N, C-alpha and C positions, 0 to 999 in steps of 0.2 A: 143559432137557438130556436128554441121552441115558448110560444107566448098561449097560455091557457087564459082567452078573456071574452067577455062579451063579443061580437062585431064592432058595436059600437065603439068599444074602446081601445080596440086595436091599431086605428089612424094614428094615434097618438104615439104610437112608439116605432112607428116604420123608419122615421127618419135615426131615430136615438139608435136603432138595432143596425140600420144600414151601416153608420161610422163604427160600429162595431167589426160589421164584416170587412168594411176598407181598411181598418187597422190590422184585420187579420192578413190581407191580401198584403198589404204593406210590409208586414212581420215574414211573410214568407217571402219575400221577392228580396230580402236583404241577405247579403254574401253571410254565410254561418260566423268568420270571423268578427262582424259587426254587431253580432246578436250574441257574442259569447260574453258570460257573465249577467246579462239582462234580467236574468229571471231569479232572484234569490228572496229566501224570505226575510220579514221586516220583524224589526225588535215587536216584541208584544205578542207575536202570533208563530208559530212555528208549524213545519208536517211533520213533527214528530210523530204525534200518533198515528197519523196515515201511513208512515213509511213503516212503522211498527206492526201495524197491519197489515200490510202488504207484504213484509216479509215473513209472515203467516200464511200466504197465498191467498188472503181477503183482497179481492179485487175485484172492477171497479168499487172504490168509495165516493159518496156524495156530502160533501156539505151541503145543509138546508139551513134556511133563517127565512124569518118574515119580519116586517117591519107596516107600522100603521095601525098597531091596536087601540092606539090610545085617540086620535083625531075624532073630531067630531065630523068629520066629513071623507068622502072619498072613500074608495076601496081599501082592505088590508089587503099585501101582497106578498108571495115568497117566491123564492127563489132556490131551485137546485143545481149545486155546481161540481162536476169532476174533472180535478185540477189534473195535468199531465205532468208526473214526477220529475220528468226531465226539463220542463220549463215555469217552473213556478214565478209568479206574479210576483215582483218586486214591491213593496210599499203599501202593503197591505194591512190594513188594521179595522177593529168594527167601525163600520159606517159612522156612528155618530162619534166617534173621535177626530175622523177627515170634515174638513169642510167642503164645499161643493163641488170646489176645482179640484181638490184633490179625489174624492169620489169619484168623477168624473173620467180623470187621468187612470186612477185604478181599473175602473169599468173599461176602460179601451184594452188595456191590458191584459185584464183577464178575458175578455172576447177574444184579443189575440193569442190566446195559448191556451186556455181549456179544451178541454175532450169533448165536454157538452156541457152546454148551460139551457133552464127551463125556467121560464119566471109565469106566475099565476098570479090573476085576482079573484077576490070575491068581492063583490060590489054591497054600496052602502044597504041595498034593499034587502041582500041576503044576509046580511049582518044583522039587520033588525028582523031577520025570520027565525034565525039559528042562533042567534048572541054570536060576539064577540070571539070567546072560546071557541067554539064549535068552527066558527067561519077560520080563523086563523091554522086551526088545524086542517080544514078541508084546502086550504090555501097550498098548505105544504104537501099535502097528499098529490094534488093537483100539480103542483111543482115536477114532483121526483116522477110521477106518472108522465109526464112530458118529456122526459130525458131521451134523448138518442141512445144512449147506453143503459141498459139495464143495471142499476147497482147492485153490488152483492151487500154490500153495507152503508149505513147512514149515520153520519154525524150529525144531530140535530140541537141547534141552541135551545137552551130553558130546562123546563122539568115535566115538560107535555107531549106525551107522544104521540104523534101524526096518525092516522089509520091506512097505514101500509101491512104489506106482505112482504115486509124484508126486515131483517135483523138491522137495529140502531141501537145508538148509544148515547142519551141525554146527557148534554153539557151544560150546567147553568155558567152564563157567561163564556160560552163558547165562542163565541165570534170575536173576543179578545183572547183567545187559546191554540182553537184549530185554524190553518191557514184556510181549508175549505170552508169552512163556515163564514168566517171572514169574508172569503168571496159570495160566497150567497148573501148576506148581509148587505154588502153594497151595490150587487146587481140588482136585489130586490129593492133598496131603498132609490138607485138613482131611478129605476123602471117605475117606481110610484110618483116620484118627484114628477118625470115627463108627464104622467097621466094628470096629477093635480095643475100642470101647467094649459093641458087642454080643457081642464073643468074651469080654468081660472077665463077663458076665453068664453065659456058660456056663461057664466055667472059673476062678471067683474065685479062685482061690491062685495066681496066676502075676503079678497087679497088671497085667494088661493095657490098664486104662483109666488107668495113669500110664505105666509104659514102652512103653506101643505096640509091644512083643513084641521091643526092644531088649534088648542082653544086660549090663544093669546088676545091682548084686549082688543085690539082693532076686529078681529073675528068677532068675540062676543060683542063689540059693538054694533056691528054691521048686522047679526043675528037680531038683536033688540031691536032694529032699525025696519029691517026688510023681511024679519020671517026667515024661517028656512026654506032651502032649495032643495029641489030633488035629489041631490046629490049629498045629503046630508044625513045622518045617521038619527033618523026618529026617537028610536030607542035610548040613545043617549039625554041624559038628564037637562045639559043644557040647550039641547036641542028641543025637546020636550017640553020646556018651559018659556021658551022663545015667542 
């Protein structure tokens, strides 16, 4: 797994990614018979689009998604994932449709089976400099650039094309449609949540470990009481007015 993030942000993710590496070792050590049937598509998403493109000779295909556009604090994160057609992880869906335990279990399965995974972060300070839209696109482009296998084609969630030198298809609600995008959605969400838990240790008054930066009531109350932290996005109205 490749991580594109400032050095100060990387320690928060080492244990998380080490878990994924351990899961991969556990998978590879299991007898083939024990693994048979473990990698199937889940209801709600499918590998159909990827399979159609692959039959036309288009491969590798990476799913790309970002998370964290809306929060008042923390980075925006993006992931790019190339799945193994023969070992598709089961139980995947849009990350928003899964609870935390389900996402983390799915993350383990993705890490144990994917051909390549890359995560990139754009910090709150950079979001303030270039705006959240450009930050989201930059995170996706950096995630793609970090893949250990250069993709021939991208499946991107949403309707905004990242600045990449690669053919891509934009799919609105793609994280609920294409398996590769669903995988990217889950990886990005789990990685960003881990980052927010690290920020919570530095700024415990805001409850980042539970609200992950979103504008819930206790977060807004903490902003009113304590003001903004360096982890907050100063360009966002509730932060600017705190």
